N, C-alpha and C positions, 0 to 999 in steps of 0.2 A: 507226441512231440517230446524231444529230449534235448539236453545240452549238446553243444558241439564236442566232438572228440578231438584228441590231440592231433590226429593226422588229417582232420577235415580241413579243406581249403577255407581261408578266411575272406578272400576277395574273389569276385567274379566280375571282372570289368569294373563298372561303376557301382556295383552292388557289394555291400558288406554282409557276410553271413551272420545271422543272429542265433539260429538254432536249427537242429534237424527236425524236419516235419514228418518225413516218412522214408523208410528204407525199402526199396524194391529189389527184385532179382537182378536187374541190369543197371539201375541208377539210384541215386539218393536225392531226395528233395529237401531243400533248405529254405527256411524263412530268411529273407534278406531285406535290406533297406537301401534304397538309392541314396548315395551320399550327397547328391546335389539337391534333390527335391524332397527327400524324406519319405517317398512313396514305398510302401511295403510290397514286396514281390515274393514269388516262389520260384526258386531256381531248381531245375532238374539237371543234375550233373552225372555224367556217365561214370561208371566205375573205371578207374584207371586201367586195370588189367584188361577190361573189355574194350575200352576206347582205343587201345593199341592195335586191335584187330581191324584191318581194313573193311571186312564184311560188316562188322558191327557199325563202324562209322557211317558207311553208306546207308545201311538200313536205318540208323538213327536219324540221318538227314532226310531220308525219304518219308519217315513218319512225321518229321517236323513239317515238311511241306504239305502233307495231308492235313495236319492240324491247321496250317495257315488257310488252306482252301475251305475248311469247315468252320472257320472263325465266325462266331456270332451265335445268338440264341443260347444254347446250353453248352457251347464250346467257347472258351475264353480266347479273346484276340491277343496275339503276342504284343509285348511291349517293344519299344524301340531298341535297336541293337547296341550292345556294349562291345568293347574291343578288348581282347585278351592281350596280356603282355607276351613278350617273345617266348617261344617254346623252351621249357627247361632242357638243359643238355642231357639230363639223365632220364627223360621221360617224354611221352607224347604231349601234344597240345591239349589243353583242357577242352572237353566237349560238353557244352552246357546250353540250356535254353531258359528263357525267363517269361513269366506271365504275372499279371497282377494278382494280389492275394484277395481271396474272398473267404470268409469264415465258413468252413464246411467240414463234415465228418465223412470218412469213408463208409460205405454201406456196411462193411463187415463190422466196423467199430460201432456203428449206430445200432445194429442188431444186438451186439453184445451189451449195449447200455440199456436199451428200452425194449428189446424183444422184437418180434415180428411187427411189420407195419400194418396199419388198418387199410380197408379197401380204398378209401379216397387217396391216401398216400401212395398206395400201390399203383393206382391209376395215373397219378401225376408222375411217379417215377418211370413207369413203363412208357407213357406217352412221350415224355421228354427224350428218352433214349431212342424210341422208335422214330421220332422226328429227325434225329441225327442220322440214324441208319437209312432213312428214306432218302436223304440227300447224298449219302455215300453210294447207295445202290443205284441211284439215278445216273451216276457217272460210270456205271459198269464195274465198280470196285467192290471189294469185300473188306470190312473193317477189322475183324478179329482182335478187337481191343477191349472186350467186355470182361469184367471180373469184379468181385466185391471190393477189391482195392482200387480199381480204376474209376468207379462210379462214386461220386461224392454227393452228399445231401447238404444243400445250402438253404438259407431261410426262404428263398424265393423259388426253389426248384432244384432239380438234379443237375450235376455237371459231369462231363466225361473228360478224363485226363489222359487216356491212352488211345493211340490211333494206329495200332498195328500190333503184330505179335510181340515185338520187343517190350512195348509198354505193358502188356498184359501177361508177360512171361512168368511162369511159376518158378523157373530157375534158368540161369544163363551161365555158361562156363566157356572160357577161352581154351582152345586146344592148340597143340603145336601145329605148325604149318599154316597158320592163318585161318584156322577153322573156328567156328562159333557154335556151340551146342546150346540150343534154346528149347526148353520143355514148356509146352503150353499147359496151363492149368485146366482149360476147358477142352473137352473133346466132343465131337458129334458123331453120330452113327456113320456118316459117310467118311469121316477121317479114319475111324477105326477099321473100316472096310478098305481103306487105301484109295478112296475115290477123291475126286477133285472137290474142293470147297466152293461154295457159291454164296450168293446173298442169303439164300435160305439157311445156310450154316449160322449166320449171325442171328437169325430168328430163333433157332434152336437154343443158342446160348442165352438169348434174351428170355426165353421161356424158363430156362434154368435159373437165371438171375431173379426173375419175378417169383418163382416158386421158393427160392431161398429167402427172399425178402418177406414173403407171406408166411413162412413157417419157421424160419431160423435154421432150416436144414435143406437138403436137396432131395429130389424125388428118386434118387438112385443110390442112397446110402445104405439101404437095408442089405446086409450081407458082408462077406469078407471083402477087404479093400482090394485084394488082388483080382477079384472078379468084377470090379467096377466097370471095366471096358465091356465085358460081356453083358452086364445089366443095361448099360447105355444103349448097346446095339440091339438088344433083344427084348428086354423087359418093359412092361408098361409102367409109366411113372406113378408114384404114390402122391396123390394130390388131395386127399380127403381133408387136410387141414387148410387148404386154400379157400378163400371166400367163394361161395357158390357162384356169385355173379361173374367171377373171373375164371372159374375152373375150366370152362369150355375153351376159352381163348388160349389159356396157357397150355391146355392139352393139345390144341391144334399147333401151337408153336413147337411142341415136343414130338410131333409126328416123325416116325422113322423115315418116311419118304419125303425128301426135300420138296417135291412138287406139291405135297399136300399141306405145306405150311403157308400161313398167310403172308402177305407182303408187309413191309414195315409201315407203309402208309395206311393199310387196313388196320393194323394193330393200333396205330396212333389215333385213328378216327374212332375205333370202338372203345378205347379207353377214355378219351377226352375229346369229344367232338369240337369243343371250343378251344382246344389246344391245352397243353400242359400249363402254360403261363396263365391262361384264363382260369383254369380250375384251381390253380394254386393261389389265386388272389385272396388276400386276407390271412395268409399263413397256412402251412400244411404239416409242419413237423409236430410230433407229440411234445408235450411240455418238457419232458426230460431231455429230449434231443435239442429242442430250442434253447434250453438252459445251457447244454453242453456247447453248442455253437457259440452262444454269447460269451461263455467263459473262455473258450478258445480265443475269441477275438480280443477280449480284454488282456489275456496273457500275451498274445502276440504284440499288441500295441505297447505293452509295458516292457518288451524286450529291449535290452541295451546291447550295444556292440561289445563282444568279448575282447579280452586282451589279445592283441595281435601276436603275442609270443606265447604259444600254448605249452612251451616246454617247462614252464614253472608251475609245478602242481598246485601250489597255494593260490595261484592266480587263475586257475581254471574256472570257467563259469559254473555256477551252481546248476544242478539238474532242474530242468523245466518240465512241468507236467501240464498237459492240456487235455487230460482225459475227462471222463464223466465226473460229476461232482462226488459220487460215492462208489468208487470201484471196489470190488472185492479182491484183495491182494494177499498173497501168502508168500513171503520171502524168507520166513524164519526157517522152514525146513521143507525140503521137497516132499511132496506126497506121492505115494505109489499109485500106479494106475488102478490097482485093485481097490483103493480107498475112495475112488470117485465114481459117480454114476456114469454109465456108459454114454448116455446122451449128452453129458457135459463136456466130452472131449472133442475138441475141434478136429474136423476131418480136413486135413491139409492137402492142398494141391501142389505144394512145392516142398521138396526136402531141403533141409538147411545145410546138410553136409554135401560132399561131392557125390555125384550120381554113382549108383552102385554098378550098373551095367549099361553104360552109355552105348548107343548104337550110332556109329559114325558113318558118314557118307562123304564122298569127295567129288569135286567137280573136275573133270579132266581139263588140262590146260588147253586154252584156245588162243589162236592168234589174234592180235589186235585187229579190231575192225570187224571181226566175225559177229554173227548175230548174237552169240552168247554174251558178247561184251557190250552190246548196244541195246539190250532189252530194257523196256521201261521199268522204272524202279518200283512204283507202288500202285500203278493203275490196274494191274492185272490181278485176277484172283490168285490166291495161294494154291499151288498145285499140291497134289497128294499122290506120289508115285505108288506103284504096286508094291506089296510087301516084299522085302528082301529075304533071302534064304540065310539060315543061320550058319555061322562059322563057329569058331571056338567061343564058348561062353565066357563072359567076363566074370571076374571075381565078385562074389556077392558081398553086399554091404552088411555090416553088423547091426544095422537098424538104428544106431544112435543118432538122434536128430539134433543133439546139442541145444536143447531148449534154453532160452534166455530167461532164467528165473529172476533176473533183476528188472524185468519189464512187467508193468502192471498187467494182470490177467483178470478177465471178467468171467462171470458165470462159473467160478470154481473149476476152470478147465485145467486138465492135466497135460502131461507130455503127449505129443502127437505120435501116432503109430508110424512105424517105418514105412517108407515109400519106395516103390520100384520106379526106375527111371527109363523104362523102355519107351513110353510115348514121348519121344524126344524129337525136337525139331532141330534140324541142322542148317547152319549157314556156313558155307565155306568158300574160300576164294583161292584159286591157284596162285602159286608164288609168281608165275609169269605175269599176273595182272596187278601185282602190288604196285609196281612203278614202271614207267616206260624205260626203254634201254637208255643207258647213259646217266640215269639218275639214281640216287641212293634209295634203296628199298626202304619201305616203311618199317620201323622196328617192330619185331615180334618177340616178345619176352619168352625165353625158354630157359628153365621152366617158368610157367606163369603161376603165381599163387592162386589157389582156388577162390579167393575172395579178397575184398578190400580189407587191409588190416584194421581191426577195430578194437575197441576196449574189451577187456577180458570177458565181460558178461554178455557181449552182444553176439547174436548168431551170425554165422558166416554167410548163409544164403537164406534170407528170411522168407517165410511163407506169407499167408494172408496178413493184412495189416492189422495192427493194434489188437491182436488176440482173437479176432473174429474167425470163425471157421470158414474154410474154403467150400465151394459148391459141392465138390465131390473129389475123392482121392484120384490121383493119377496112378492107374493100375497097370500091371503088366499085360501086354497084349498076347494073344495066342502066337506061339512060335511058328515061323514059316519055314519053308524049305531052305536049304543051304544055298548060299550064293556068294558072290565076290564082294558084296557090299559091306560086309562086316559082320558083326555079331548077330546072332539070331534074335528075332523079336518081331514086333508087329509092324504096321505100316509107318513109314516115315512121312512127316509133313515137311515138304520142301518149300522154303520161302524164296520168292523170286528176288534175285540180286539186282540192285540198282546198277546203272551203267558203270563201266570201269572209270576209275578216277582220272582226272586230268593230270598232265605232267606236274610233278612236284615243283612248287614255286620256289623262288629264291628265299633262303631262310631269313634274309634280312628284311624281306618284304613284310608289310603289316598283315596281320592275320585277324580275321573277324570270326566270331562265333555265330552259330546258327541261332535262330530265334523262333520259338514255337510255344506251344502250350505246355506249361509245367504243372499246373494244378488248377483248381477251380478259380474262375474270375468272372466278373461281369463283362459280357461281350460288348464291344462297341464303345459308345460315348456315354458320359454322364453329364447331362446338361440341364440346367435349371431345376425344375421340380420333377422332371421325368427321366426315365431310364430308356436308353436307346440300344437295341441289340441289332448288330449287323450280321446277317447270315452269310457264311462264306461259300464261294463256288468260283470256278474259273481256273486259270492257268497257274502254274507254279511261280512263286516269287523268284525274281532274279536277284542274286546277291551282288553287292558291290563292296568295294574296299573303302568307300568313303564313310566316315563316321558321321551319322546324322545328328542334327541338333535335337535335344530332348523334346522340344516343341516346335512345330506341330508334329503329331505322330504321323509316321509314314503310312501311305495307303497300301493295303495288302490286297492280293487277289481275292475277289469276292466281297471285300469290305467296301461299303460305300465311301465316297470321298467325304471329307469334312464339309458339313453344311456351310454355306456362305453366311447364313443366319438362321435363327430359330425364333419363331413368334408364337406366343401362346395367347389365345383369345381370352380376355378377362373372365374370371369365374363369376364376377358380379353381374355379367351380362348373359343373356340367353344364348344358347348354342347357335353356331352358324347354320343358316338355311341354304344359302347359295354362295358359291365362291367362283370368281372369274378373274381373268387377267386382262387389264386394259393397256393396250399398245406396248406391251412388254415393259411397262413402267410402274403400274400399280397393281396390287392385289386387292380386289374389291370383295368385301365380305358383307353379306346381309344377314340380319337376324330378326327376331320378332320385335326388337326394340329400335333398331337403327341400321343404317348402312355405314361402313367404315372403310378406310383405305390404308393400305400398308405399302410403304416404299419397297419396291422389288430390289433395290440396290442394298438397302441397309436392314430391312426387316422391321423398321420403326413405324408405328402407327402415326399417320399424318393428321387424320381428322375422322370425325364421326358425325352423322347427320340423322336425326330422328325422322325426318321426312321420308327417308328411304327404307323405313321399317317394312319387313315382309316383302322387300323388293325381289324381283326376279333377276336373272343374269344381267350384269352390267355390261354394256357394249360401248364401243367407240362411236360417237356421233360426230364425225368429222375429225379434225386434228386436235381439237381442244375442249371437247365436252364428253362427259360420261352420261350415258343413257341408262335409266333405271325404270323398269315397269313395276309400279307398286299396285296394290289391290284396287286403288281408286283413281290413279292418275299416272301419266308419263312425266318423268322428271329428267331434266338436263342439269347436271351438276358440274361445278368447276373442279378439275382434278387437283388444283392447288390447295383448296381449303374446304371443298364440299359444299360451297354455297350454291343455292338453287338459282340457276340462271334462267331457265324456262320451266314452265309448268303447264301441262295440258290435262285438265280433268276429263274423265270419260263422259261426264254429263254434258260438257261443252263440245268436245270433239265429235261425239256421236249423239247429238241432241235428239235425232229421230229414233234412237233406240234407248228409251228411258230405262234406267235400272240395268244397264249393260254390265254383265259380269265377264271380265276378261280371263280367259284360261291361260295355261302355261304357254310361253313362247314356243312355237313349233320349230323355229329355225330362223336363220338370218343369212344374208348374202350382201356384203357391202353395206350400203345404207338402208337396205330393205329388211324389215322383220315381218314374219308371218305369225299370226296367232288366231285363235278361235275365241268367240264370245257368244253369249246367249242372253236373252231377256224374255220376260214373261209378258204376253199380250192377252187381252181378254177378247175372246171371239163371241160376239153376241149371238144369241140363239135366233134362228130364222123366224120371220113373222109367221105366226100360226095360221092355219086355215080357219075359215069361218066355223065357229062353234068348237074349236080345239083350244086346249090350254097352252099357253106359251111355255116353251122349254127353257132350261136354265142356261145362262151364259157359261162358257168354258174358259179356263185358264190354260193357255197353250204356250209351250216353250219354243221359241224360234232361235235357231243358231246360224251363225255366219262364219265364213273363213275370210280373214282380212289380210291385206298387204299394206304396210305403212312405211313411209320414208322418214327415218329419224333425223336426217339432216335437214330436209325441207320442212319437217314437222307437219306432214299432211298424209291423209289417207289416199292410197293409190286405187284400190278397188276392194269390194267385198262381194261375196257370193253366198247365197243360202246353202246350207248343208243340213243333213238330218241331225236332230238333237241327240245328245248322248244320254247315257244313264243319269238319273237324278243326281244332282240338281239340273242337269240338262246341257252343260257345256262339254262338247266332245273334246277329247285330248288328241291332237294331231302331232305327228313328228315328221319333219321333212326327211325323206330318204335320199333324194338327190335333187340338186338345183341345176337344171339344164337351160340352154339358151332360149328354148321356145316354151318350155313348161317346167313346172315344179311338181315332183312326185311326192305324195304324202301317204302315210298309213295312219290309221286310228289305233290308239292303244286299246288292247283288249278289255281293260278294266272299265272303259267308258262306253263300251258297246251295250245297247239295250238288249233285253231278253229276246225280243223279236229279231234283232239283227244277228244275234248269236245262232238262233234256230235256223234262220234263212241261210247263213253262211255254211252250214253243214261241216263245221270243223276247218274251214279254209279262210285264210285272211285275204284282204283286198288291198290293192294299191290304186289310189286316185291320181289322175293327172289334171292339173289346172293350168290354164293359159297364163303365161307370165305377164302379159300386158293387160288382159281384161279380167282374169280370174275365172273365166268360163270353165265349167267342168268338161273336160275333153273325153275322158273315158274312165272306166273302173274295170280292173282286171284281177283275176286270180291266177296263181302260178302253181301248177301241179298240186302237191300236198302241203304247201306252205301254210302253216296254221296261223291263226290270229296272233298267237304269242311268239311266233318264230322271229328270231333276230334277222334283220334285213339291212342291206346297204346297196349302194349303186354308184355308177360313175357317169360322167358326161358323155361317154361314148355309146351309151345305150345298153349297158349290161346291168342286170339286177343280180345281187348275190343274197341267198337266203338259206337258212337252216332248214333242212328237210330230214326229219327223223334224226339220225345220228350223223348225217353227212351235211356238207356244204355244197350247194348247187348254184350254178350260174345260168341265167336265162336271158334271152333277148327281150329287152323291156317291152318293146312295142308289139311283139308277136307272141310272147310267152314261150317261145321255142327253147327247150333245154340246150345248153351249150357244153357243159362239162360238170363233173362231180368229183369232190374230194371226200374220201372216206374218213370218218371220224372214229373215235374210240367207242367201244361197246359200252352201252349204258350212259353215254354222254351226249351232249348237244353243243352246237356251236353258239357262241355269243355274237354280238354285233361286229362285223369285220371292219377293218380300217383300210381305205384305199390310199396308196402312196406310190405315185409314179407307175411303173410297170408291175408293181406288186400289190397284193392284197394281204394284209396281216390278219391272221386268224386267231381266234381264242376259243377255248373249249371249257366246258364245265369240269372236265377231268384235269384241269390245270395245265393243259398243253397250249403253247403259244407257237405260232409258225408264220410262214410266208409262202404264198403260191403265186405263180404267174397269172396275171389277169387274163391274158389272151388264151392260154392253153389249160390252165388249172394245174400245171405241173408243180409238185411240191418242191419248194426250194430248201426249206428247213423246218424243223419242228422240235421244240424243246419243252421240257417241263419246268414249271416254276418250283417244283419240288415241295409244294405245299401238300402235306398229307391230307387224305380224304378228298371229298368233293364238296363243292358249294356252287355259287354262281360263277359263271365264266368271268375271268379277270377282264376289267375294262382296259382298253389300250390307249396310249398317248404317244405321239411322236415328238421328239425334240424339234426345235426350230430348224435345225439342219437336216432333219429326217435321218440322222445317223444312229440315233438311240431310240429304241422302242421300250416303253415302260409299261409293265403290266401290274395293275393294282387290284387286289381282292380284299377279302375280309381278314386275311392273316398277315400279308406282307406286301411289299412292293419289290418287283424284280426288274432289273434293267438288262436288256439284251442289245447286242449289236444288230441293227436292223438288216444289215446286208447278209450276215451268215448265221445269226442266232446265237453267237457266243454269249454265255451268261457273264455279265460284267460285274454285277453286285446285287445284293439283296439288302432289304431294310425292314426292320420292325420297330415300331414304337410300342414298348411294352407297358406304357401307361405310367401312372404315378408311382414313385418309389415308395410311397407310404403303403405298407401292407394293408392298411384299413381304407385305402383310397377307393374311390368308386371304380367299378369295372367299366372299361371302355369297350363297347361292342360295335362301334361305328366302323364301316369299311373304309379302306384307304381310297384316296382320290389323288390323281396326278394332273397337274396343269403345266403346260409348256410355256416358257417365256424366254425366247432367244436361246442363250446358252445355259439356261437354268430350268430345272424341273422342280416345281413346288409340290411337295407331298403333304397331303392333309389327312389327319385322322381326328375327327371331332374338333377340338379346340387347338390342337397342335399343328404347326406348319413348319416344314423344313425345306430350305432352298438348297438343292444340290446342283453343283456344276456338272454339265453333261456335254458330250460332243455334239 
């Protein structure tokens, strides 16, 4: 971090620039403060000479939209939009984005300060980045945004700040004719061979990044810089210094064959099965890095707005330093390369001077409306055309990289070696596409200066941030045959262009700037004592010209809406046992000590009642009572104050069953609840025969299945059933309630050993008469196991998991009807019947919908949770328009009709690093136009369709 320079902008809409945070190849990041709220933010401002290039502007905007879709977790959510003043007459409109500030160090700087990371920190770093990649790849896109300067280390975990090739560019240069030359700092074997990049390319770069973080260097640095491309394409990586437990995984990521690399989800699960946030709980940074982060935060908070008139030298702001507490610096006299150890020199991925031999490519003019002008901007993988043939070679560079010796350097590093610019990425736009006919073309500076004018000591095109070495040098590629494409060199990486710009608006019309991620920030909301992270997914945000009010923050695609309220169960009370919604008015929470009610409109607790301790699901008993089944009695409570209106003890209601132990409620329909119960009876030994000794009396458990009317407060029927595993009460669950019968299945954990042996691996469904409780039949369905998830509908169809598939059966005949194939190695969870559809859920984190009648797949989407666990539980909103999937990691909302991912939500627990780890899974409860999301003691009420 350094002081503002004379030519740096001082204002970005409502933000006042305070200091330079980081200078990249295509943009400069500034620490700024909101003049109204005082909130500290990070601004990413495009370099003026690049912002004038239409191709750059469109790519910048495309990467901004990608950031919006990924907002949440380890990606910062954008702040609300600021509005730029009118475009200056002598230059283009300022292009900038904003995000909240979180103290963090770039990975390159962190390695320079404290050296390589330990194994636990590597796991957290890799898992966090892999979680982001998993969400990107699930949408069929490729990120290409990883580099030591784009990954930040914050106190609670890593952050990613680049979302495409521009953000991670090693160098970027405007060329005449509307062209943009972008050189990537990272190359993969497939790019070197001129092949198309894919999701596996991101995994190769992740492997390089982890190897760099583990060793302070990269696995392909041994040898001349000009042969780096050959080593990447053909040599095996040097990973001896990588921790042994991680060596195999990183080796797999660096496989030459993209098909042999693991997926991002696999990497995330292998590094941190509990997730990066869970593993980072309690702190993860080494002491020196934690101190550097804290020091940076203190310096940022102490920054004051500089003089608005930078022309007066004596009023220029003093230099600001936010580096490590004790950096090694030498500004007295430049040292020669010979005077420094070889391994102390940073291997740079980006030359600071103009490229020596740029390889240019051009896009032929295309008529408006042609496919070339309407291709998607950032959803497609980056293409890599075949190598072009050489023409006349460009002039060679003298190798002078113009090192900034006025900048603090770590590890006694010396000048960087010269770099060759042949691995260059081109972005170009034909002049015909710059503006529609009849409008003024966008200005293109000719000639364009090679860099933003800076102070004398600053580099023109910086390389890796803060003195840290780059992963590997960008080396010359083998020359190819001659062709018309330009100078000879290796394969070019062609970035897809966003659609052609819309007609140029009236200059007098208001202009707004794009808003996206600029640097590390806490995603989502900060509420109460907990931090909330909203994971992004979904469609691109639509820009408007209206200036929003600072509060409330606008809803972004993929980001959950603002909660109506947030309720935290008191820490002085035991954790919730059960949670239910009463008539869309109350949230009923039971615990070991009491039952309590929360107003669903306000989130305020209305009452608590000790009588309801250890109570089961609270139900509506008519229009004005709350029914709670406690371990010893049935209670009817007033919804207004929790007062006990009626009380029926089991000893009174079932006097003929002394010592009755009531099991969990099996289900309910209207006023009727079904449950099981058991009691112990003494069976006297039979009278012995003459001359024989009398046998011993036996204690026998007898079990029953009950139907009870909670409005009339009376037993409807009971029927004897086999006792379950000790202590004897079988656990039943109602599969479907039909007009003539009720179908139930017994939980596998309550089956006796004899029942398990007799079942031979198959589960059973029992049918009881609705009026009398008589057992009508017991059936088994194909290979449906006792543990398999099952569901049913009133039309007589049973749905059950069979192996990895979901199968439908005719309930009364067990005849198979149809089958839906599942994912390899996965199983289906309990399906949810909704009108003509069945919503499905799988352990592989896939959620979908199939037609009930035919089994035709309507849609299937991933929650994008890395790894596997239990299948997410499903909840439909009151209107049945929104499907909510809740698992151990997050809550994901889908459109029930077509599966569009609407938003994601994570409650990352207490903001206190020493706070207790929350491992409870999420739950979702529907209440009219609200979905209440619970994780342990925290409750969030989200509005839904």
